[in-house]
BASEZA-896683 format. One line per 2 residues: number of its first residue (from 1); their letters; for each residue x, y, z of N, C-alpha, C. Coordinates in steps of 0.05 Angstrom, whole numbers. Example, Ala and Ser with C-alpha at 12.3 -4.5 7.8 and 13.67 -1.06 7.14 Angstrom:
2
1 = as = 264:-114:156:246:-90:156:264:-66:156  257:-45:142:273:-21:143:258:1:157
***
This chain:
325
1 = ma = 16:-19:-1:-1:-3:-3:16:28:1  10:44:-16:25:69:-17:21:88:4
3 = kf = 43:99:15:41:116:38:49:143:30  32:163:33:33:185:29:47:207:49
5 = rv = 66:218:37:82:237:58:75:261:48  82:278:73:69:307:67:103:324:84
7 = sw = 114:337:62:138:352:72:135:380:67  131:392:92:128:423:93:150:444:87
9 = sn = 169:423:78:196:439:62:191:442:31  165:427:19:159:432:-8:140:466:-9
11 = rw = 154:481:-28:138:507:-23:110:506:-37  107:492:-56:82:488:-69:64:480:-54
13 = lr = 69:462:-32:47:448:-10:35:474:4  60:490:16:58:512:29:40:533:14
15 = la = 40:539:-4:28:556:-17:0:544:-24  0:521:-33:-27:507:-35:-44:514:-5
17 = lv = -33:516:15:-48:515:39:-55:545:43  -36:565:41:-44:593:39:-63:601:24
19 = ta = -69:588:2:-83:593:-21:-110:582:-10  -109:560:6:-144:551:11:-150:569:42
21 = iv = -131:580:53:-137:597:79:-151:624:66  -132:631:41:-148:662:28:-174:648:16
23 = af = -181:628:10:-205:626:-6:-225:627:17  -217:618:40:-245:621:70:-239:652:78
25 = af = -218:666:69:-217:693:83:-230:713:72  -225:711:44:-234:729:30:-261:724:12
27 = ag = -286:728:13:-310:721:4:-309:725:-29  -299:748:-27:-299:761:-63:-282:744:-75
29 = ar = -262:735:-67:-240:723:-84:-239:690:-82  -260:679:-67:-261:653:-60:-263:630:-82
31 = ll = -272:637:-104:-277:617:-128:-258:623:-140  -237:643:-138:-212:652:-157:-192:637:-141
33 = al = -190:633:-117:-173:623:-99:-174:591:-108  -198:579:-94:-196:550:-101:-196:543:-132
35 = gl = -207:562:-152:-198:547:-178:-163:549:-185  -149:563:-169:-117:565:-172:-109:536:-156
37 = lf = -123:536:-134:-115:509:-118:-118:490:-134  -145:484:-138:-150:462:-159:-130:462:-188
39 = ag = -119:480:-197:-103:480:-219:-77:468:-212  -69:479:-181:-40:467:-177:-47:436:-172
41 = la = -59:430:-157:-69:400:-155:-69:386:-178  -82:394:-200:-85:383:-224:-55:377:-240
43 = vw = -42:399:-235:-14:392:-249:-3:374:-228  -1:363:-206:7:359:-186:0:327:-197
45 = av = -26:328:-200:-39:299:-204:-27:291:-238  -23:312:-252:-15:297:-276:15:280:-277
47 = kr = 34:297:-259:59:287:-244:60:256:-241  37:256:-220:37:234:-207:24:205:-223
49 = wr = 10:220:-245:-8:204:-264:17:187:-276  33:204:-284:56:201:-301:71:173:-288
51 = ag = 80:180:-263:92:157:-247:76:134:-233  50:133:-252:32:113:-245:18:111:-220
53 = kr = 15:136:-209:1:139:-189:-25:156:-191  -53:143:-194:-74:156:-209:-92:166:-188
55 = ll = -96:157:-164:-118:165:-143:-124:188:-137  -101:207:-141:-107:241:-142:-122:248:-160
57 = ay = -112:244:-187:-124:248:-212:-159:239:-209  -165:216:-196:-193:203:-195:-201:224:-178
59 = gl = -190:221:-156:-203:244:-133:-218:268:-146  -198:282:-161:-204:312:-166:-221:312:-183
61 = aa = -223:283:-206:-243:286:-233:-269:285:-219  -270:265:-191:-290:262:-175:-305:290:-163
63 = al = -286:308:-153:-288:328:-137:-305:348:-155  -285:350:-180:-298:374:-204:-330:363:-218
65 = vv = -336:341:-216:-358:325:-224:-383:337:-206  -369:329:-175:-398:337:-153:-395:371:-157
67 = gv = -369:380:-151:-377:411:-151:-390:426:-174  -384:417:-198:-402:424:-215:-433:422:-215
69 = gl = -437:399:-206:-473:391:-208:-481:402:-177  -466:411:-153:-477:426:-132:-482:452:-146
71 = yg = -465:460:-160:-465:494:-173:-487:489:-189  -489:473:-207:-517:475:-224:-536:471:-210
73 = fa = -540:457:-190:-564:451:-172:-565:482:-160  -549:494:-143:-552:520:-128:-565:543:-146
75 = af = -553:546:-178:-558:562:-195:-586:556:-203  -596:539:-208:-624:528:-210:-642:546:-189
77 = ev = -634:536:-162:-651:551:-142:-647:586:-143  -623:591:-148:-627:616:-145:-648:631:-165
79 = ws = -638:615:-194:-659:627:-213:-691:620:-204  -698:605:-194:-730:597:-183:-736:623:-168
81 = mr = -715:628:-143:-724:643:-124:-729:675:-143  -706:681:-156:-708:704:-166:-732:705:-189
83 = aw = -743:682:-199:-769:683:-217:-791:692:-207  -792:677:-180:-812:684:-158:-815:710:-147
85 = ra = -790:726:-142:-788:749:-127:-796:769:-151  -790:765:-182:-797:779:-201:-831:783:-204
87 = gh = -840:762:-200:-873:764:-203:-881:772:-180  -872:770:-151:-883:792:-133:-870:811:-129
89 = fd = -862:827:-147:-838:854:-138:-851:870:-119  -874:880:-138:-895:904:-127:-904:895:-97
91 = dm = -910:873:-92:-920:866:-63:-906:857:-44  -877:861:-44:-860:855:-29:-865:860:6
93 = vl = -871:889:4:-875:899:30:-907:894:41  -925:888:25:-948:880:30:-945:850:44
95 = la = -931:834:25:-930:804:39:-912:807:61  -896:822:71:-880:814:93:-893:816:121
97 = ad = -884:802:142:-900:800:160:-880:821:182  -892:831:202:-884:854:220:-864:841:235
99 = gt = -841:861:231:-816:850:242:-795:871:233  -770:868:246:-744:882:235:-724:861:219
101 = ye = -720:864:200:-700:844:183:-676:861:176  -656:847:167:-625:851:163:-626:843:131
103 = ge = -612:861:117:-606:850:88:-579:870:82  -570:859:62:-543:864:48:-544:873:19
105 = gr = -533:890:8:-531:896:-22:-501:905:-25  -493:907:-49:-468:920:-58:-467:947:-69
107 = gk = -447:967:-53:-445:990:-57:-423:993:-77  -415:1021:-74:-388:1029:-94:-365:1015:-85
109 = rg = -363:1015:-57:-330:1005:-43:-336:984:-32  -361:970:-33:-359:946:-9:-386:941:-2
111 = pv = -400:922:14:-424:914:19:-438:941:42  -462:944:35:-481:964:50:-499:940:68
113 = rv = -497:944:91:-519:924:114:-538:940:120  -561:935:118:-582:952:130:-598:939:150
115 = ev = -619:952:166:-644:940:179:-668:955:174  -688:936:164:-716:945:158:-731:940:178
117 = tv = -749:959:184:-776:953:202:-801:955:189  -815:930:187:-836:929:173:-865:933:193
119 = rd = -884:949:187:-909:948:207:-927:956:191  -955:938:193:-974:941:181:-970:949:145
121 = hr = -949:924:139:-957:930:109:-935:955:102  -924:972:118:-902:996:109:-875:993:121
123 = ve = -863:1000:112:-833:1010:124:-836:1030:141  -838:1024:160:-840:1039:187:-809:1054:198
125 = ef = -792:1038:189:-761:1055:197:-739:1039:178  -723:1055:178:-699:1042:155:-669:1054:167
127 = dv = -656:1037:172:-626:1045:191:-601:1032:167  -580:1040:169:-556:1027:153:-540:1025:173
129 = ve = -530:995:177:-519:987:203:-484:988:191  -476:981:170:-453:987:162:-452:994:133
131 = fy = -432:1006:124:-427:1017:92:-396:1020:90  -385:1018:69:-353:1030:64:-352:1043:41
133 = dt = -370:1065:32:-366:1085:13:-360:1107:24  -356:1128:13:-349:1156:25:-373:1167:38
135 = ip = -360:1168:61:-378:1178:86:-401:1199:77  -387:1223:69:-411:1248:60:-427:1240:42
137 = ia = -417:1235:18:-436:1221:-4:-456:1203:8  -449:1184:19:-463:1161:26:-486:1170:46
139 = eg = -475:1184:68:-491:1195:90:-511:1207:79  -512:1231:58:-528:1246:46:-550:1227:27
141 = af = -541:1202:10:-556:1190:-3:-577:1176:19  -559:1156:44:-578:1149:63:-604:1166:72
143 = ee = -600:1188:75:-617:1211:89:-641:1205:67  -631:1213:44:-656:1219:18:-665:1196:18
145 = lr = -656:1170:20:-671:1148:21:-683:1137:36  -679:1152:64:-696:1140:81:-726:1158:81
147 = eg = -729:1185:73:-745:1197:65:-765:1189:48  -752:1176:26:-769:1161:3:-784:1134:13
149 = lv = -766:1123:34:-776:1097:36:-796:1093:61  -791:1102:86:-810:1108:101:-833:1112:99
151 = gr = -857:1094:104:-884:1097:98:-894:1083:74  -875:1074:61:-882:1060:34:-893:1034:36
153 = sd = -908:1026:20:-921:994:15:-897:984:1  -875:994:-16:-862:978:-34:-830:993:-26
155 = ad = -813:979:-41:-787:992:-45:-775:1003:-68  -788:1013:-82:-787:1024:-111:-782:1052:-113
157 = vd = -753:1059:-104:-749:1090:-105:-732:1093:-119  -722:1119:-131:-701:1122:-151:-682:1129:-134
159 = av = -658:1123:-144:-628:1127:-137:-624:1159:-134  -604:1164:-113:-599:1192:-106:-574:1200:-131
161 = tg = -577:1224:-140:-563:1237:-162:-531:1237:-149  -518:1232:-161:-482:1234:-148:-479:1211:-131
163 = at = -500:1187:-124:-490:1171:-108:-499:1143:-125  -507:1142:-146:-518:1119:-153:-507:1097:-150
165 = rt = -489:1085:-151:-481:1064:-138:-483:1055:-108  -478:1071:-93:-494:1071:-68:-518:1066:-60
167 = sy = -535:1085:-80:-562:1082:-73:-572:1049:-75  -564:1047:-106:-570:1022:-111:-571:995:-95
169 = gt = -546:993:-87:-536:976:-63:-554:978:-42  -558:1000:-35:-575:1007:-7:-606:997:-14
171 = in = -612:1002:-37:-642:993:-45:-639:968:-46  -621:957:-62:-624:919:-58:-621:917:-32
173 = av = -606:925:-18:-604:913:17:-631:913:22  -648:937:21:-675:935:30:-695:916:18
175 = re = -691:907:-2:-708:893:-16:-702:864:-6  -675:859:-1:-669:835:7:-676:832:39
177 = av = -678:855:53:-683:851:80:-712:843:83  -730:863:64:-764:852:67:-767:828:59
179 = wr = -749:814:35:-757:793:32:-753:772:50  -740:773:69:-738:758:91:-761:753:103
181 = gv = -779:774:109:-802:775:123:-827:761:107  -821:755:82:-835:741:65:-844:715:72
183 = ae = -858:703:85:-861:668:96:-858:651:65  -877:660:51:-883:645:31:-859:647:5
185 = ap = -845:662:13:-820:668:-10:-801:642:-10  -798:631:-37:-772:608:-40:-745:620:-22
187 = rl = -732:596:-12:-710:596:4:-686:585:-15  -666:593:-6:-646:570:-19:-643:550:3
189 = sv = -634:528:-1:-628:501:16:-603:507:29  -597:491:46:-571:495:60:-548:484:50
191 = ls = -555:467:28:-533:463:8:-527:481:-10  -543:489:-20:-544:518:-42:-528:537:-29
193 = ki = -536:547:-5:-523:565:12:-492:556:19  -484:537:24:-454:530:27:-440:524:-4
195 = tl = -454:518:-24:-444:517:-51:-438:542:-62  -457:564:-53:-454:588:-63:-434:608:-46
197 = wf = -430:595:-19:-411:606:-1:-380:603:-11  -372:580:-27:-344:569:-32:-347:582:-64
199 = as = -365:584:-75:-364:590:-111:-364:628:-110  -370:637:-89:-376:670:-95:-347:681:-102
201 = vk = -354:701:-122:-326:713:-136:-335:745:-137  -334:762:-120:-346:793:-125:-313:809:-119
203 = vq = -301:807:-133:-272:818:-135:-275:851:-139  -266:872:-113:-272:896:-118:-242:903:-112
205 = kv = -239:929:-113:-217:945:-102:-204:940:-74  -226:937:-59:-216:937:-28:-203:906:-28
207 = tf = -217:885:-33:-214:856:-37:-184:856:-55  -181:864:-82:-160:861:-95:-131:871:-79
209 = hs = -136:899:-64:-116:911:-56:-106:895:-32  -121:878:-19:-114:864:-2:-102:837:-8
211 = la = -113:827:-27:-96:806:-40:-71:805:-45  -67:832:-58:-33:838:-69:-20:840:-44
213 = vl = -22:857:-25:-13:862:-1:-6:834:14  -24:814:14:-22:791:21:-4:774:8
215 = fi = -8:772:-14:11:758:-35:40:769:-30  47:795:-30:73:808:-19:86:795:4
217 = vv = 72:794:24:71:786:49:78:757:54  65:736:41:64:711:43:88:702:23
219 = ll = 97:715:7:128:706:-12:152:718:9  152:745:16:167:749:40:167:723:60
221 = fd = 143:721:76:149:689:97:158:670:83  149:665:60:157:637:53:184:634:42
223 = yt = 197:658:29:224:651:22:241:654:55  226:658:76:245:667:102:247:633:108
225 = iq = 220:628:109:211:598:127:224:576:111  233:573:86:241:561:60:269:544:79
227 = aa = 286:564:75:308:554:94:313:546:121  292:556:133:286:544:167:285:515:162
229 = lv = 264:507:143:249:476:140:274:461:138  296:472:121:312:449:104:336:447:124
231 = eg = 342:424:134:360:425:152:390:433:141  409:450:161:430:453:143:432:483:125
233 = tg = 407:489:118:408:516:102:398:540:117  394:534:140:388:559:159:404:581:156
235 = qt = 429:574:159:448:601:159:453:616:132  444:609:111:435:630:94:423:651:92
237 = ln = 408:652:115:390:674:120:408:697:135  430:691:143:450:706:153:465:722:130
239 = cm = 462:711:109:483:727:85:469:753:78  491:770:79:492:803:76:492:810:46
241 = dc = 506:789:25:512:798:0:538:813:-7  553:812:12:579:831:13:599:823:2
243 = qt = 596:795:-16:612:786:-35:649:773:-18  645:775:4:671:774:18:682:743:11
245 = cv = 660:723:13:667:700:6:673:693:-23  665:718:-46:677:712:-75:707:715:-76
247 = ga = 711:736:-61:743:738:-62:758:726:-50  743:706:-32:764:684:-18:764:662:-32
249 = cp = 743:659:-45:735:631:-58:755:626:-83  775:606:-90:792:600:-116:777:600:-139
251 = vk = 754:594:-141:733:592:-166:723:618:-168  712:635:-155:695:661:-159:674:663:-180
253 = rv = 680:650:-201:655:660:-225:652:629:-236  619:626:-239:609:598:-247:588:612:-268
255 = dg = 600:608:-299:572:616:-316:565:642:-316  578:659:-303:566:685:-296:559:691:-270
257 = wl = 560:672:-253:547:669:-227:567:674:-209  573:694:-190:581:700:-167:583:677:-148
259 = fp = 609:666:-144:610:633:-126:633:643:-107  622:631:-87:599:614:-77:578:630:-63
261 = me = 575:657:-76:558:675:-53:524:670:-68  531:661:-101:494:655:-114:492:636:-108
263 = mv = 506:614:-96:500:584:-90:485:585:-61  496:600:-48:478:612:-19:455:617:-24
265 = lr = 449:644:-34:428:655:-39:405:640:-56  413:618:-64:395:601:-88:384:585:-67
267 = ar = 403:577:-51:390:557:-28:373:569:-9  382:597:-1:361:613:16:331:611:-3
269 = lg = 331:618:-29:308:625:-42:293:596:-50  311:571:-40:295:546:-49:299:535:-74
271 = dy = 313:547:-85:330:546:-122:349:515:-119  339:489:-103:360:471:-100:369:459:-124
273 = et = 356:464:-146:366:456:-174:393:464:-183  388:492:-180:410:512:-188:441:506:-170
275 = va = 426:502:-145:448:502:-120:466:466:-130  444:454:-136:458:431:-139:477:424:-167
277 = rl = 472:446:-185:490:455:-208:517:468:-207  514:482:-184:530:502:-177:553:489:-159
279 = me = 545:468:-145:557:458:-119:581:434:-130  575:431:-167:599:418:-172:621:428:-170
281 = yc = 623:458:-173:646:467:-174:663:474:-150  647:468:-125:658:467:-100:687:448:-96
283 = vg = 705:463:-90:731:446:-77:732:445:-48  711:452:-38:711:450:-4:734:459:13
285 = ca = 749:478:5:769:490:21:762:502:45  730:513:43:724:524:66:730:551:70
287 = kc = 751:565:51:760:584:51:737:609:61  720:607:44:693:627:56:682:622:72
289 = aa = 683:608:90:674:606:118:692:620:140  717:621:129:738:628:146:730:662:142
291 = kc = 730:672:118:732:698:116:701:706:118  678:696:116:647:708:117:645:719:145
293 = pa = 637:746:145:635:756:176:600:746:186  591:727:171:570:717:189:574:688:189
295 = gi = 597:679:182:601:648:190:592:624:169  582:639:152:567:623:131:592:601:116
297 = sa = 582:579:117:597:559:103:588:551:77  600:554:50:588:546:33:586:513:22
299 = ps = 610:501:28:608:476:31:583:455:43  584:472:65:560:453:90:537:464:75
301 = va = 531:483:64:509:490:50:500:469:24  520:470:9:518:450:-9:513:423:2
303 = aa = 528:415:18:524:384:29:495:379:44  488:400:53:452:406:62:439:397:40
305 = va = 441:416:17:421:415:-3:425:388:-17  443:376:-25:450:350:-36:440:331:-20
307 = hy = 447:328:13:423:309:26:391:308:24  388:343:18:358:343:28:348:331:-7
309 = lr = 360:333:-26:351:322:-51:357:294:-58  372:286:-43:379:254:-42:356:243:-29
311 = kq = 345:251:-5:327:242:13:300:252:-6  300:270:-14:273:271:-33:268:253:-54
313 = kr = 293:250:-67:293:222:-88:283:200:-82  297:192:-55:294:163:-44:261:159:-34
315 = ee = 250:183:-25:223:177:-14:206:171:-39  207:191:-63:194:185:-84:193:160:-98
317 = ea = 219:151:-95:225:122:-110:209:103:-90  219:105:-66:201:83:-40:168:86:-49
319 = ef = 155:105:-50:127:111:-53:121:99:-81  136:101:-98:134:86:-128:136:56:-127
321 = fe = 150:49:-112:156:22:-111:132:2:-93  131:19:-74:115:0:-54:78:4:-64
323 = sr = 80:26:-83:44:26:-101:50:5:-115  75:-8:-129:73:-30:-149:70:-51:-131
325 = v = 76:-57:-107:77:-82:-92:49:-79:-86
***
């Protein structure tokens, strides 16, 4: 029986985990993040398929079929719900039971969340609980919309000039809140809600900027932790790029690379294939370690990378042969 080994020194595995976390954290980019995660797993599945290990490919194919089926079912429920609401659009307040309901719409810069109180089939009160649009413009629009909504038996009001997107987001939030008070209105099933929660995609400026900053932070953190996770390469984090080791090394340059500094820096970045190519030129004199102000030994870094690569290769071969048995 094949054994599945997880190595956190694998950068792609760590990035896949971060992508999954991002998918749960950012509602606006959840579907996009899950799509990137699935694409990465698909590439990995192809590599394992070529090695004779097809379980992951079958699992991804099954997950894709189930996911498409669930999304189709949820889309059908959404269409049915919208069709029913369209047929009762003018009667939403008249059909709503007395009470206070919350709804959410999409403004210019983010969600707009409101509370609407319905009494005797009319809008008795309307309050904005949360919004992200420009405060002076939004508050002026809210006040004008409040004057137009309170006392009405419907939510069919015009948008405020100069705050069109904020107005439409607020009006949609009011309508969503009122629909919650209509008992006979069709609802989404729990399964559809979960599916649409995963499949949400509403990338806006705030979400895009947050993702960009997060991506930079993740890369900085990941390139730091890479050397800490591979035994023997943590010393590369102390490299100051001073090139003192280059002056002490009898080789000094390999194919345009400053040696051994470039080998140390590539080990810090996790580019072990380049390190493996450059380490062939190391004579093991340790003059770099004697001159380095941080005490970094390029030969020991090369040995640590070689040990890591050999270990990874043996694990892959062992897993392959065990699956054959």
